[in-house]
N, C-alpha and C positions, 0 to 999 in steps of 0.2 A: 824900516818901523816893526816892529813886534807886533804881530799879528794876533789878535785879541781872540782867544778861544771862548767859545760857546759853554755858558753855564746853564746847569739845570737847575731851578729852585722851586722846592716844594712849599707852597702857602697852604694849611689849613684854613678854613673859612667857616663861621658857625653864624654868621647873619648880623653880628653884634657892630656897633660903630668903633667899638675897642679893636676889634678883632680886623678890622677894615685898614687901621693906622699901618699894619703890617704893607700893607699895599703902597699907602702913601711914603712909607720907609724906601720901598723898593724905588718908586719913582723920583725921590731925593737924591739916594744916592747913586743909582745906576742909572736911571733916565732910561726911555726908549729906545735912545740910539744905541745903547748898550747890546752886547750879542747873547740876549738870554732868552730861554725857553721857561716859562712859568706853568706849575700845575696847581691849579686851583681846585682844593679836595673838600667836597664837604660831607659828613658822617651822618647818616641816618640812624636814630635812636632804633635802639632794639627794643619790641614790645615785651613784655615779660613772658617768660615760658607758661608759667601756669593761667594768664589768658590765652594763649594759643591752645595748650592742651583744653580748657573749659569750652574754647569757641567750637571745637570739632563735635561738640555735643549739641549745638544747635545752628541749624544754618543762618537765622538770623544776624548772630553774632558773626558768623564766617562772613558774612557780606559785609558789615560793620568794618571790621577789620581791614577787609581788601579796600575799603572807602579811605581809612585811616591812611593805610601804605600809600595809597593813590595821591590823598591830600600832601601827605610829607614829601613824596616826591615832587610835586608841584612846587612845593615850597622851597625844596632845595635847588631846583632848576631855576624860579626867581631869585634866590640869594646868590646862587653863582652868576647869573647875568647881571644882576647890578654889581657885582665884584667885577665883573669882565668890564664892564661900562665903565666902570671908575678909570681902569688900566687904559682904555680906549681913551679915553678924555683925556689922559695924560700924554696921549701919543704911542702908546703901545699898540702893535698889528694884531689882528686876529689870528695870524699865524704864529706868533709868539706866545700865545694864551690858550692854554686847555681848562676846562673846567669839568670835572668828574664829581658823581656824588655815588657813595658806595654803602652799603649797610656794614653796621658794626658787626666786626666777628670775632676777634678777641678781646676788643677794649679800644676805648679811643686813641690811648697814646700809643700801644703797641699796633694799631691799624695805620697809625699816622706815621711810623716809623719803617714799616712792612712795605709802604706804597713807597716811601722816599728811598728807601735803599732796595729793595728789590726790586718792584714793579717800574720805579723812574730811574734808578740809579743816578741819584740827586747827588748834588755838589753841595749841597745845604738846604736845612729848612729854615724859612723863617715865621716865626709863629710871635703872635701876641700873647703877653702872659694874662689878659685879663678879656672875658668876653663880657655877655649880658650880666649875668649876676653868678652867683654859686647855685642855684636851682635852676637857671633857665639856659645857661650856656655849657657849652664843651670847654673852652678855652680859659679855664680860670689859671690861677697861678699853680693850681694842683696839677692840672694836666698838663701844662707846660714844663713843669719839672717832670713829670713823668716820662714826657719825652725824652728829657737828657739823661734820665735812668736806662731806660731801654735802648736808646740807639746806639748802634755797636761802631758805626764809622763816620757815618754823616756830620758834620759840625752842626750846629744848632745854633741860629740868631734869633735871640729873644726879644721882641720888642716892648718896652716896658713904658707906655706912656707915649705922648707925640712928643716925635723926635724931630729938632729943629736945625740942627748943626750937621755938616757933612764931616766935620773932624773926628778923626781915628785914633784912639789910642790903644798901641799894641804893647801889651804886658810882656816882658821877656826875662827869663832866667837862663841857668845853662844847662836846660834839661831837653830831652829828645822832644818832648810834646810841646815846648816853647817852640821850638825851632818848625814842627808842623804846623805851630798858629801861625807863624811868620808865611811858610810856605801858602798854606791857606788865603790869608788875607794878601798876598801878591797876586795870587791866582785871580781871586774875585775883585779884586779893586783896580786889578790894571787895566787901563784906557777908561778908568774914572777923572776925574777932576778932585778929590777928597785929598787932604792934607793928613799922613802919617806920622804920629810920634810914636818911635820906637821908645818904651819908657822902662826904667828899671829902679826898684825902692830897693838899696841894700838892707839887709836885716839889721836890727837894733843888735847889740850883744845884749840889750837888758832882757830880751827874750830867753837867755839862756842862764843869765847871773843876774842875781838880785842888785836893784840899782843902787842900796845901799855899800854892796860890796864893790861895784866898779866904782863908784865914787872914788874909792880911797887909790885905784890903778887907772888912772886916765890913760895913758899910755898904752895899755891893754886894748880899750877901745879905739882908739885912734890904729891900732896898728889891725885890729878887726875890719875894718872898715876900709882901710888901704887895701887888703888881703882878697876881702870881698868883692870888691872894684876890678881888681885884676884876674879873677876868673872868670867875673861875668862881661868883662869888654871885649873880648875877641866876639865873644857871642852876639853883642849890640852891633858889632860891625860886620858881622856874617849876616845878621837880619839885613840891615841895610841894604848891604851887596844882592843880598836874596830879592828886595824888592823892587831894586834896580832890575835885575836879570829877568824879572816878572813884567815889566814894562811901566813901572812908575817912574818919574822924571826926578831927578835928584832934589829940584827944589820943592817937591812935595813930602819929603821924608826929614824929619829932625831928629835927633838923639839927644835924651837925656836920661842921667842917673843921677839918684837923691841919695843923701843918706835919710835910712826910713825911720818910721817911729816902730812901735813894738807890734802895729798893725799894718802889716802890707796890704791888705784890703782897704784900708782907711788911706792909706797913701795912695794906692789907684784912684780910689773915689773923688778925694780932694783934689788931685792932681787933674781928673776929668772935669769936675765942677769949676776950678778955676779957670780953666783952660779952654771952655766951651764944648767941651768933647762929646759927639752924639754917638759915637759907638766904642765899645772897650773889646778888644779882641783877646783872649789870654786860652792856656790850654787848660784842661780840666786836670790835671796833675802835674806835679812840678817835681824838681831832682830834692829835697831838703828831706833831711831823717823824720821831720812831722808832717811829709805830704803837704806843703804850704800849698800849693795849687789844686789840691783834691776838693772833690764837691764838698767834703765836711768842712774844709777851711776857705781859703781865701776867694774860690770861685764860688761858693754859695753866699759869703759874704757880700761880695761883690753884688751877684744878682740881688740878695734881700736890699740892698741899699741904695741900687740903682734906681733913679726915676726919671722919666721923659729921655731916656738913654736906650740904645740897643746895648746886647751884651752878646757876643759871638763866643761860643765855647768848643773848643777843638779839641777831639780826643788824641 
């Protein structure tokens, strides 16, 4: 039996119920029996520099700012303790979970990335895409998107709402990035009981040639679909083999290729919705000339369109 490697996951926390959904997601997908180490991190807001500068002129203000920092630290400890308790109640051990609060240095998103990639050498960041509100919380969609922008190597799992299904859709094309996504999915999901669907939506020729023109040449469209399938089929087979080698059972894996529409992102989301998918895994960039899987195209559209799902983006 394949030994399941330990995974380090960084989980940003902001005290909101929505942010805690990332913990529920981890409990559902991996569970306490999985070989995980979790680093819960809370970032303390930074006081405005002008307030700090002015406070140096008045002893009373200095004391007040010290009290604010003390109260903020106490609040951080309380929020992290509640998050740890949530995991303890799900069966995780105290040894598997660390809880850390830090002052913001460069910015919320940059500090999350630095903590994950430099301080903890994390295998993944799992972050909720919504916090309390745009004014009250750190982890709004904007911050989560900035994490995706600033991260250098660490895959990001964005939890969008309440995820109820364990099923995973692994979107694959014939790019190196897609194969890295397969490798990451295999590493993270080995030892779980999730079902993984290796999925590819063949690009419709209407994305390149007007539909009115193609209507007169139906044979060209059929030829295109056949050739597109021939190109990606070896990668689909390779993806399946990689997942098995990583430790997933054969009966956990299915492979599906469809004749796509003009929107690959819509095809992915439709497949996910129709098959009760809880997690979509894909690379940030693909192989097409128009960068189909770049953050400006398919990946961004999938992130924008996903609801009550998690989307894992692999660089």
